[in-house]
C-alpha positions in Angstrom: 6.7 5.9 -0.2 7.6 8.6 2.2 9.5 7.3 5.2 7.5 9.3 7.8 8.9 7.3 10.7 12.5 8.0 9.8 11.8 11.7 9.3 10.1 12.0 12.7 12.7 9.9 14.5 15.4 12.3 13.2 13.3 15.4 13.9 12.5 14.3 17.4 16.3 13.7 18.0 16.8 17.4 17.1 18.2 16.9 13.6 17.6 19.9 11.3 15.0 19.5 8.5 17.7 20.2 5.9 19.9 17.3 7.2 16.8 15.1 7.4 16.1 15.9 3.8 19.6 15.0 2.6 19.8 11.8 4.7 16.4 10.4 3.8 16.4 11.5 0.2 13.1 13.3 0.6 12.6 16.9 -0.5 12.6 19.7 2.0 8.8 20.2 1.3 8.1 16.6 2.1 10.1 16.7 5.3 8.4 19.9 6.3 4.9 18.5 5.5 5.5 15.4 7.7 6.9 17.5 10.6 4.1 20.1 10.4 1.4 17.4 10.3 2.9 15.6 13.2 3.0 18.8 15.2 -0.6 19.7 14.3 -1.7 16.2 15.4 0.3 16.3 18.6 2.9 13.6 17.8 5.6 14.3 20.3 7.2 10.8 20.5 7.1 7.5 18.7 6.4 4.0 19.9 6.6 0.6 18.3 3.0 0.6 17.1 3.7 3.7 15.0 5.0 2.0 11.9 5.7 3.9 8.8 2.4 2.8 7.2 0.5 3.7 10.3 2.1 7.2 10.4 1.4 7.8 6.7 -2.2 6.9 7.2 -2.5 9.0 10.4 -0.7 12.1 9.1 -2.1 12.0 5.5 -5.6 10.4 5.6 -6.6 12.3 2.5 -3.9 10.5 0.4 -5.3 7.1 1.2 -7.2 5.5 -1.7 -10.4 4.9 0.3 -10.5 8.5 1.4 -10.4 9.6 -2.3 -13.4 7.3 -3.0 -11.3 4.5 -4.5 -10.7 1.1 -3.2 -7.4 -0.8 -3.8 -7.0 -3.4 -6.4 -4.5 -6.3 -6.3 -3.2 -7.7 -3.0 -4.8 -6.3 0.1 -2.4 -5.2 2.8 -3.6 -7.6 5.6 -3.6 -11.4 5.4 -6.3 -13.7 6.6 -5.7 -16.8 8.6 -6.9 -20.2 7.6 -7.0 -22.9 10.2 -6.1 -26.4 9.2 -8.5 -28.4 11.4 -6.5 -31.6 11.1 -3.2 -30.2 12.3 -4.3 -27.0 14.1 -1.8 -25.0 11.9 -2.6 -21.5 11.0 -1.9 -20.7 7.3 -1.8 -17.1 6.0 -4.1 -16.4 3.0 -3.4 -13.4 0.8 -6.4 -11.5 -0.4 -6.7 -10.3 -4.0 -9.1 -7.4 -4.6 -10.3 -6.0 -8.0 -12.7 -3.0 -8.0 -14.3 -1.2 -10.9 -13.8 2.5 -9.9 -17.1 4.1 -10.8 -19.5 1.3 -9.7 -17.3 0.1 -6.8 -18.3 -3.4 -8.0 -15.6 -5.6 -6.4 -14.2 -9.1 -6.7 -12.3 -10.8 -3.8 -10.4 -14.1 -3.7 -7.8 -15.5 -1.3 -4.6 -17.4 -2.3 -1.9 -19.2 -0.3 0.8 -17.0 -1.9 1.3 -13.8 -3.9 3.2 -15.4 -6.8 2.7 -14.3 -10.4 0.7 -17.3 -11.4 -1.9 -16.6 -8.7 -2.0 -12.9 -9.5 -2.8 -13.7 -13.1 -5.4 -16.3 -12.2 -7.0 -13.8 -9.9 -7.2 -11.3 -12.7 -8.8 -13.8 -15.0 -11.3 -14.8 -12.4 -12.1 -11.2 -11.7 -12.7 -10.3 -15.3 -14.9 -13.4 -15.7 -16.9 -12.3 -12.6 -17.3 -8.8 -14.0 -18.4 -10.3 -17.3 -16.0 -8.3 -19.5 -12.8 -6.4 -19.7 -12.4 -2.7 -18.9 -10.6 -0.4 -21.3 -7.8 0.0 -18.8 -6.4 -2.1 -15.9 -4.5 -0.1 -13.3 -2.5 -2.4 -11.0 -1.1 -1.2 -7.8 2.7 -0.7 -7.9 3.3 -4.1 -6.6 6.3 -6.4 -7.4 4.1 -9.1 -9.1 2.6 -6.7 -11.6 5.3 -4.0 -12.0 8.8 -5.1 -13.0 10.4 -1.7 -12.5 8.7 1.3 -10.8 8.9 4.6 -12.5 6.7 7.7 -11.8 5.8 8.4 -15.4 6.1 5.0 -17.2 6.5 1.9 -15.1 7.7 -1.3 -16.7 4.9 -3.8 -16.3 5.1 -7.6 -16.0 4.6 -8.8 -19.6 2.2 -11.6 -18.5 
């Protein structure tokens, strides 16, 4: 993931793009793209609400899965809150989403954690709901499903 926030923080402090590239580990092209997009969209300063994720979605909306016509699978980014009526405690619920890419037919289920066991159960429930197994499953590059990330051949969780 590109660290847009760090790139822009350094750029707005007057650091050269070459230095930003070497200090963030991003290519010169990536740094230039982030800076140019920010200029084009009028980003002249950063505030606390401009998180890295927010900046990436704002600067590069076409790179977002939904903009490409796809919906995420695996754990959704935002949690839901469940209210325990007996104690008044708010408990976070993690949302699992599986979507068939062409029909956009989706399965959604909430869990109390994102541990491997729940991730596997969610996939089983989704495949039962879909009534079959697709030729290929493409998980997000998440810790539960991917043991070691690699651009060309990630090492997947054996389970």
